MIDOSE-1310 file (N, C-alpha, C; in nm, 2 decimals, decimal comma, always signed):
residues 91
mlfn	+1,75/+0,62/+1,46/+1,79/+0,49/+1,39/+1,67/+0,41/+1,37; +1,58/+0,39/+1,47/+1,46/+0,30/+1,46/+1,36/+0,37/+1,36; +1,35/+0,50/+1,36/+1,27/+0,58/+1,28/+1,31/+0,54/+1,13; +1,44/+0,55/+1,10/+1,49/+0,53/+0,97/+1,46/+0,39/+0,91
iflm	+1,47/+0,29/+1,00/+1,44/+0,16/+0,97/+1,30/+0,14/+0,94; +1,21/+0,20/+1,01/+1,07/+0,19/+0,98/+1,03/+0,26/+0,85; +1,10/+0,38/+0,83/+1,08/+0,45/+0,71/+1,13/+0,37/+0,58; +1,24/+0,31/+0,59/+1,29/+0,22/+0,48/+1,19/+0,10/+0,46
cfga	+1,14/+0,04/+0,57/+1,05/-0,08/+0,56/+0,93/-0,04/+0,49; +0,86/+0,07/+0,54/+0,74/+0,12/+0,47/+0,77/+0,16/+0,33; +0,88/+0,22/+0,29/+0,91/+0,24/+0,16/+0,92/+0,12/+0,07; +0,99/+0,02/+0,13/+1,01/-0,11/+0,05/+0,88/-0,18/+0,03
islv	+0,80/-0,19/+0,14/+0,67/-0,26/+0,13/+0,58/-0,18/+0,03; +0,58/-0,04/+0,03/+0,50/+0,03/-0,05/+0,54/+0,01/-0,20; +0,67/-0,01/-0,22/+0,71/-0,03/-0,36/+0,67/-0,16/-0,41; +0,68/-0,26/-0,33/+0,62/-0,40/-0,36/+0,47/-0,39/-0,39
tffl	+0,40/-0,32/-0,30/+0,25/-0,31/-0,31/+0,22/-0,25/-0,44; +0,29/-0,13/-0,47/+0,26/-0,06/-0,60/+0,27/-0,16/-0,72; +0,38/-0,24/-0,72/+0,40/-0,33/-0,83/+0,30/-0,44/-0,83; +0,26/-0,49/-0,71/+0,16/-0,59/-0,71/+0,02/-0,53/-0,77
yvid	-0,02/-0,41/-0,74/-0,13/-0,36/-0,80/-0,12/-0,34/-0,95; +0,00/-0,29/-1,00/+0,02/-0,28/-1,14/+0,02/-0,41/-1,21; +0,08/-0,51/-1,15/+0,08/-0,65/-1,22/-0,06/-0,70/-1,22; -0,13/-0,69/-1,11/-0,27/-0,72/-1,11/-0,36/-0,66/-1,22
kika	-0,33/-0,53/-1,24/-0,40/-0,45/-1,34/-0,37/-0,51/-1,48; -0,24/-0,53/-1,51/-0,20/-0,59/-1,64/-0,26/-0,73/-1,66; -0,26/-0,81/-1,56/-0,32/-0,94/-1,57/-0,48/-0,93/-1,59; -0,54/-0,84/-1,53/-0,68/-0,81/-1,55/-0,71/-0,79/-1,70
klga	-0,62/-0,70/-1,76/-0,65/-0,67/-1,90/-0,62/-0,78/-1,99; -0,53/-0,87/-1,95/-0,50/-0,99/-2,03/-0,58/-1,10/-2,01; -0,67/-1,10/-1,90/-0,76/-1,21/-1,87/-0,69/-1,33/-1,81; -0,57/-1,29/-1,75/-0,48/-1,39/-1,69/-0,52/-1,42/-1,54
wrip	-0,45/-1,51/-1,48/-0,47/-1,54/-1,34/-0,44/-1,41/-1,26; -0,51/-1,38/-1,16/-0,51/-1,25/-1,09/-0,45/-1,27/-0,94; -0,39/-1,16/-0,90/-0,35/-1,17/-0,75/-0,47/-1,16/-0,67; -0,50/-1,24/-0,56/-0,61/-1,23/-0,48/-0,62/-1,09/-0,41
esvl	-0,75/-1,04/-0,40/-0,77/-0,91/-0,34/-0,72/-0,92/-0,19; -0,72/-1,03/-0,13/-0,68/-1,04/+0,01/-0,53/-1,01/+0,02; -0,45/-1,05/-0,08/-0,31/-1,02/-0,09/-0,29/-0,87/-0,11; -0,36/-0,81/-0,20/-0,34/-0,67/-0,22/-0,38/-0,59/-0,09
lsfs	-0,49/-0,62/-0,04/-0,53/-0,55/+0,08/-0,44/-0,57/+0,20; -0,38/-0,69/+0,22/-0,30/-0,72/+0,33/-0,16/-0,64/+0,31; -0,12/-0,63/+0,19/+0,02/-0,55/+0,17/-0,02/-0,41/+0,19; -0,13/-0,36/+0,15/-0,16/-0,21/+0,17/-0,17/-0,19/+0,33
llgg	-0,24/-0,28/+0,39/-0,26/-0,26/+0,54/-0,13/-0,28/+0,63; -0,04/-0,36/+0,58/+0,07/-0,40/+0,66/+0,20/-0,31/+0,62; +0,17/-0,19/+0,58/+0,28/-0,11/+0,55/+0,29/-0,05/+0,41; +0,21/-0,10/+0,31/+0,22/-0,05/+0,18/+0,11/+0,05/+0,14
avgg	+0,04/+0,11/+0,23/-0,07/+0,20/+0,19/-0,03/+0,30/+0,09; +0,09/+0,36/+0,10/+0,13/+0,47/+0,01/+0,14/+0,41/-0,13; +0,20/+0,30/-0,14/+0,21/+0,23/-0,28/+0,08/+0,19/-0,34; +0,00/+0,13/-0,25/-0,14/+0,09/-0,29/-0,23/+0,20/-0,34
ylam	-0,22/+0,31/-0,26/-0,30/+0,43/-0,30/-0,25/+0,49/-0,43; -0,12/+0,50/-0,44/-0,06/+0,57/-0,56/-0,09/+0,48/-0,68; -0,09/+0,35/-0,66/-0,12/+0,26/-0,77/-0,27/+0,27/-0,82; -0,36/+0,29/-0,71/-0,50/+0,31/-0,75/-0,52/+0,44/-0,82
ltvr	-0,44/+0,54/-0,80/-0,46/+0,67/-0,86/-0,39/+0,67/-1,00; -0,27/+0,61/-1,01/-0,20/+0,61/-1,14/-0,24/+0,52/-1,25; -0,27/+0,40/-1,20/-0,32/+0,30/-1,31/-0,47/+0,26/-1,30; -0,54/+0,34/-1,21/-0,68/+0,34/-1,20/-0,73/+0,19/-1,17
hktr	-0,67/+0,12/-1,07/-0,70/-0,01/-1,05/-0,77/-0,02/-0,91; -0,88/-0,10/-0,91/-0,95/-0,12/-0,78/-1,02/+0,00/-0,74; -1,04/+0,10/-0,82/-1,10/+0,23/-0,77/-1,25/+0,21/-0,75; -1,31/+0,12/-0,81/-1,46/+0,10/-0,79/-1,50/+0,02/-0,67
hwyf	-1,40/-0,04/-0,60/-1,42/-0,11/-0,48/-1,40/-0,01/-0,36; -1,50/+0,02/-0,29/-1,49/+0,12/-0,18/-1,40/+0,07/-0,07; -1,39/-0,06/-0,05/-1,31/-0,12/+0,06/-1,16/-0,10/+0,03; -1,12/-0,10/-0,09/-0,98/-0,07/-0,13/-0,95/+0,07/-0,09
tavn	-1,03/+0,17/-0,12/-1,01/+0,30/-0,08/-1,00/+0,32/+0,08; -1,10/+0,25/+0,13/-1,10/+0,25/+0,28/-0,98/+0,20/+0,35; -0,94/+0,08/+0,30/-0,82/+0,01/+0,37/-0,70/+0,10/+0,34; -0,68/+0,15/+0,22/-0,56/+0,22/+0,19/-0,56/+0,36/+0,27
lfgl	-0,67/+0,43/+0,28/-0,68/+0,55/+0,36/-0,65/+0,52/+0,51; -0,71/+0,41/+0,56/-0,69/+0,37/+0,70/-0,54/+0,34/+0,72; -0,48/+0,27/+0,62/-0,34/+0,23/+0,63/-0,26/+0,36/+0,63; -0,29/+0,46/+0,54/-0,21/+0,58/+0,54/-0,21/+0,65/+0,67
iyql	-0,33/+0,65/+0,73/-0,35/+0,73/+0,86/-0,27/+0,66/+0,97; -0,29/+0,53/+0,98/-0,22/+0,47/+1,09/-0,06/+0,46/+1,07; -0,02/+0,44/+0,95/+0,12/+0,44/+0,92/+0,18/+0,57/+0,94; +0,12/+0,68/+0,89/+0,17/+0,82/+0,92/+0,17/+0,84/+1,08
glli	+0,07/+0,80/+1,14/+0,06/+0,82/+1,29/+0,18/+0,74/+1,36; +0,20/+0,62/+1,31/+0,32/+0,55/+1,36/+0,45/+0,62/+1,34; +0,47/+0,66/+1,22/+0,60/+0,74/+1,19/+0,61/+0,86/+1,27; +0,51/+0,94/+1,29/+0,51/+1,06/+1,38/+0,54/+1,02/+1,52
flfi	+0,48/+0,92/+1,57/+0,50/+0,87/+1,70/+0,65/+0,83/+1,72; +0,70/+0,76/+1,63/+0,85/+0,72/+1,64/+0,94/+0,84/+1,61; +0,90/+0,94/+1,53/+0,99/+1,05/+1,52/+0,99/+1,13/+1,64; +0,88/+1,15/+1,71/+0,87/+1,22/+1,84/+0,95/+1,16/+1,95
kff	+0,93/+1,03/+1,95/+0,99/+0,94/+2,06/+1,14/+0,93/+2,05; +1,20/+0,92/+1,93/+1,34/+0,89/+1,91/+1,42/+1,01/+1,86; +1,35/+1,12/+1,83/+1,43/+1,25/+1,79/+1,42/+1,36/+1,89
């Protein structure tokens, strides 16, 4: 039960993170007001690493900034570790 809740939360946050990256990419092309990098990094770190990394790969956004890659990979590792821990503990 708790594992499923965490999985759904990570999925929802990843979806939001993906769209934040895509929206920021569109705004960058239009020269409009941008989403702050701290917001993008926070969403990636707090559960949305899958969405952030997928957005980086699909729309090629923020790929020149090493710290975006590092934060998303770190987020992927610790979020996957947390899900594995919860799966082992509750199943």
